[in-house]
VOLO-194196 format. One record per residue (C-alpha): residue in three letters; y, z, x; residue number from 1. Coordinates in nm, 2 decimals. Layout:
<nodes>
+-----+--------+--------+--------+-----+
!  aa !      Y !      Z !      X !   i !
+-----+--------+--------+--------+-----+
! ALA !      Y !      Z !      X ! NUM !
...
+-----+--------+--------+--------+-----+
</nodes>
This chain:
<nodes>
+-----+--------+--------+--------+-----+
!  aa !      Y !      Z !      X !   i !
+-----+--------+--------+--------+-----+
! MET ! -25.03 !  11.53 !  -5.04 !   1 !
! ARG ! -24.72 !  11.39 !  -4.88 !   2 !
! PRO ! -24.59 !  11.62 !  -4.60 !   3 !
! LEU ! -24.23 !  11.60 !  -4.49 !   4 !
! VAL ! -24.17 !  11.44 !  -4.15 !   5 !
! TYR ! -23.84 !  11.49 !  -3.97 !   6 !
! SER ! -23.70 !  11.22 !  -3.75 !   7 !
! PHE ! -23.66 !  11.34 !  -3.39 !   8 !
! ARG ! -23.43 !  11.05 !  -3.30 !   9 !
! ARG ! -23.13 !  11.26 !  -3.41 !  10 !
! PRO ! -23.02 !  11.59 !  -3.25 !  11 !
! VAL ! -22.95 !  11.75 !  -3.59 !  12 !
! HIS ! -23.20 !  11.74 !  -3.88 !  13 !
! PRO ! -23.00 !  11.80 !  -4.20 !  14 !
! GLU ! -23.29 !  11.66 !  -4.41 !  15 !
! ALA ! -23.62 !  11.47 !  -4.37 !  16 !
! ASP ! -23.61 !  11.10 !  -4.37 !  17 !
! THR ! -23.98 !  11.00 !  -4.37 !  18 !
! TRP ! -24.28 !  11.07 !  -4.59 !  19 !
! VAL ! -24.63 !  11.02 !  -4.46 !  20 !
! ALA ! -24.93 !  11.00 !  -4.70 !  21 !
! LEU ! -25.22 !  11.22 !  -4.60 !  22 !
! ASP ! -25.56 !  11.30 !  -4.76 !  23 !
! ALA ! -25.57 !  11.67 !  -4.80 !  24 !
! SER ! -25.95 !  11.67 !  -4.86 !  25 !
! PHE ! -26.02 !  11.50 !  -4.52 !  26 !
! LYS ! -26.18 !  11.73 !  -4.26 !  27 !
! GLN ! -26.31 !  11.63 !  -3.92 !  28 !
! TYR ! -26.64 !  11.81 !  -3.84 !  29 !
! VAL ! -26.86 !  11.84 !  -3.53 !  30 !
! TYR ! -27.22 !  11.80 !  -3.63 !  31 !
! LEU ! -27.47 !  12.02 !  -3.45 !  32 !
! GLN ! -27.83 !  11.89 !  -3.40 !  33 !
! GLY ! -28.02 !  12.22 !  -3.40 !  34 !
! LEU ! -28.36 !  12.29 !  -3.24 !  35 !
! ASP ! -28.68 !  12.10 !  -3.32 !  36 !
! ALA ! -28.92 !  12.39 !  -3.39 !  37 !
! ILE ! -29.23 !  12.17 !  -3.39 !  38 !
! GLU ! -29.15 !  12.01 !  -3.06 !  39 !
! ILE ! -29.07 !  12.35 !  -2.90 !  40 !
! SER ! -29.38 !  12.52 !  -3.03 !  41 !
! GLY ! -29.62 !  12.23 !  -2.95 !  42 !
! LEU ! -29.78 !  12.26 !  -3.29 !  43 !
! ASP ! -30.00 !  11.97 !  -3.39 !  44 !
! VAL ! -29.90 !  11.92 !  -3.75 !  45 !
! GLU ! -30.16 !  11.66 !  -3.83 !  46 !
! GLN ! -30.44 !  11.87 !  -3.70 !  47 !
! LEU ! -30.31 !  12.17 !  -3.90 !  48 !
! VAL ! -30.31 !  11.96 !  -4.22 !  49 !
! ASP ! -30.66 !  11.84 !  -4.15 !  50 !
! ASP ! -30.79 !  12.19 !  -4.08 !  51 !
! PHE ! -30.62 !  12.33 !  -4.39 !  52 !
! ALA ! -30.76 !  12.06 !  -4.62 !  53 !
! ALA ! -31.11 !  12.11 !  -4.46 !  54 !
! SER ! -31.10 !  12.49 !  -4.52 !  55 !
! GLY ! -31.13 !  12.46 !  -4.90 !  56 !
! THR ! -31.27 !  12.24 !  -5.17 !  57 !
! VAL ! -31.08 !  11.93 !  -5.26 !  58 !
! ASP ! -31.19 !  11.72 !  -5.57 !  59 !
! GLU ! -30.96 !  11.42 !  -5.60 !  60 !
! ASP ! -31.15 !  11.29 !  -5.91 !  61 !
! LEU ! -31.08 !  11.61 !  -6.11 !  62 !
! GLY ! -30.75 !  11.67 !  -5.93 !  63 !
! TYR ! -30.80 !  12.03 !  -5.80 !  64 !
! VAL ! -30.81 !  12.22 !  -5.48 !  65 !
! GLN ! -30.96 !  12.56 !  -5.43 !  66 !
! ASN ! -31.04 !  12.82 !  -5.17 !  67 !
! LEU ! -30.80 !  12.70 !  -4.90 !  68 !
! ASP ! -30.77 !  12.93 !  -4.60 !  69 !
! VAL ! -30.40 !  13.04 !  -4.61 !  70 !
! SER ! -30.44 !  13.23 !  -4.28 !  71 !
! LEU ! -30.42 !  12.89 !  -4.10 !  72 !
! ILE ! -30.07 !  12.83 !  -4.23 !  73 !
! GLU ! -29.97 !  13.19 !  -4.15 !  74 !
! ALA ! -30.10 !  13.16 !  -3.79 !  75 !
! ALA ! -29.91 !  12.83 !  -3.75 !  76 !
! GLN ! -29.59 !  13.00 !  -3.88 !  77 !
! GLU ! -29.64 !  13.29 !  -3.64 !  78 !
! GLN ! -29.70 !  13.05 !  -3.35 !  79 !
! VAL ! -29.38 !  12.85 !  -3.43 !  80 !
! ALA ! -29.17 !  13.17 !  -3.47 !  81 !
! ASN ! -29.29 !  13.32 !  -3.14 !  82 !
! ALA ! -29.23 !  12.99 !  -2.95 !  83 !
! MET ! -28.88 !  12.97 !  -3.10 !  84 !
! GLN ! -28.79 !  13.33 !  -3.02 !  85 !
! ASP ! -28.91 !  13.28 !  -2.66 !  86 !
! PHE ! -28.72 !  12.96 !  -2.62 !  87 !
! ILE ! -28.40 !  13.10 !  -2.76 !  88 !
! GLU ! -28.42 !  13.42 !  -2.54 !  89 !
! ASP ! -28.51 !  13.23 !  -2.22 !  90 !
! GLN ! -28.32 !  12.90 !  -2.24 !  91 !
! MET ! -28.01 !  12.96 !  -2.45 !  92 !
! GLU ! -27.70 !  13.17 !  -2.37 !  93 !
! ASP ! -27.53 !  13.33 !  -2.67 !  94 !
! PRO ! -27.67 !  13.09 !  -2.94 !  95 !
! THR ! -27.51 !  13.07 !  -3.28 !  96 !
! THR ! -27.68 !  13.00 !  -3.61 !  97 !
! GLY ! -27.54 !  12.64 !  -3.58 !  98 !
! ASP ! -27.69 !  12.60 !  -3.24 !  99 !
! VAL ! -28.04 !  12.70 !  -3.36 ! 100 !
! LEU ! -28.05 !  12.56 !  -3.72 ! 101 !
! GLY ! -27.79 !  12.28 !  -3.69 ! 102 !
! GLY ! -27.51 !  12.21 !  -3.93 ! 103 !
! ARG ! -27.14 !  12.14 !  -3.90 ! 104 !
! LYS ! -26.84 !  12.32 !  -3.78 ! 105 !
! ALA ! -26.47 !  12.24 !  -3.78 ! 106 !
! PRO ! -26.33 !  12.19 !  -3.43 ! 107 !
! SER ! -26.06 !  12.43 !  -3.32 ! 108 !
! VAL ! -25.71 !  12.30 !  -3.33 ! 109 !
! ARG ! -25.47 !  12.38 !  -3.05 ! 110 !
! ILE ! -25.10 !  12.36 !  -3.13 ! 111 !
! VAL ! -24.86 !  12.32 !  -2.84 ! 112 !
! VAL ! -24.49 !  12.36 !  -2.88 ! 113 !
! VAL ! -24.32 !  12.10 !  -2.66 ! 114 !
! SER ! -23.96 !  12.23 !  -2.66 ! 115 !
! SER ! -23.74 !  12.48 !  -2.84 ! 116 !
! LYS ! -23.39 !  12.63 !  -2.82 ! 117 !
! ILE ! -23.23 !  12.95 !  -2.94 ! 118 !
! VAL ! -22.86 !  12.90 !  -3.00 ! 119 !
! SER ! -22.61 !  13.15 !  -3.13 ! 120 !
! LYS ! -22.41 !  13.06 !  -3.44 ! 121 !
! ARG ! -22.18 !  13.36 !  -3.39 ! 122 !
! GLY ! -22.01 !  13.22 !  -3.09 ! 123 !
! ARG ! -21.97 !  13.40 !  -2.76 ! 124 !
! THR ! -21.84 !  13.72 !  -2.90 ! 125 !
! GLY ! -22.03 !  14.00 !  -3.07 ! 126 !
! ALA ! -22.27 !  14.27 !  -2.98 ! 127 !
! ASP ! -22.58 !  14.06 !  -2.94 ! 128 !
! SER ! -22.42 !  13.73 !  -2.84 ! 129 !
! GLU ! -22.57 !  13.76 !  -2.49 ! 130 !
! VAL ! -22.92 !  13.73 !  -2.64 ! 131 !
! PHE ! -22.83 !  13.42 !  -2.84 ! 132 !
! ARG ! -22.64 !  13.25 !  -2.56 ! 133 !
! ARG ! -22.95 !  13.24 !  -2.35 ! 134 !
! THR ! -23.15 !  12.91 !  -2.39 ! 135 !
! GLN ! -23.52 !  12.90 !  -2.35 ! 136 !
! LYS ! -23.74 !  12.61 !  -2.28 ! 137 !
! ILE ! -24.10 !  12.62 !  -2.40 ! 138 !
! SER ! -24.33 !  12.38 !  -2.23 ! 139 !
! ALA ! -24.71 !  12.37 !  -2.23 ! 140 !
! GLY ! -24.74 !  12.72 !  -2.38 ! 141 !
! GLN ! -24.52 !  12.89 !  -2.13 ! 142 !
! ILE ! -24.17 !  13.03 !  -2.19 ! 143 !
! VAL ! -23.93 !  12.96 !  -1.91 ! 144 !
! PRO ! -23.59 !  13.13 !  -1.95 ! 145 !
! THR ! -23.29 !  12.93 !  -1.84 ! 146 !
! THR ! -22.93 !  13.03 !  -1.82 ! 147 !
+-----+--------+--------+--------+-----+
</nodes>
């Protein structure tokens, strides 16, 4: 993609005089960390794995596992979910999905018009020439009429 760039060295821009090469696929993102559910909940993952493995029968020679207590995993999931909900409600103000889970977002772009003029091409006669005779200066987002 090669957008057209006008030269601002001249007061009149009959045509563009410079081309600038840009990569249209480039996007700048802000990466969000997200919350660490294990740290917030205080869950001891190694202890959970040991307890879960000890709750059933594990035969490494024959390569099978049976009678594992799934309620241990369900209890750990509930503990983490409750801790996360409490943390979000107590410590975060208006969290978004990105704040909680992490991810990326495109930063907002603010466009500022530096200066602008409205000039009449009809001359000083005509019904609405008064509107076009007036010149306006736009600076830092504010319109300041000048005469």
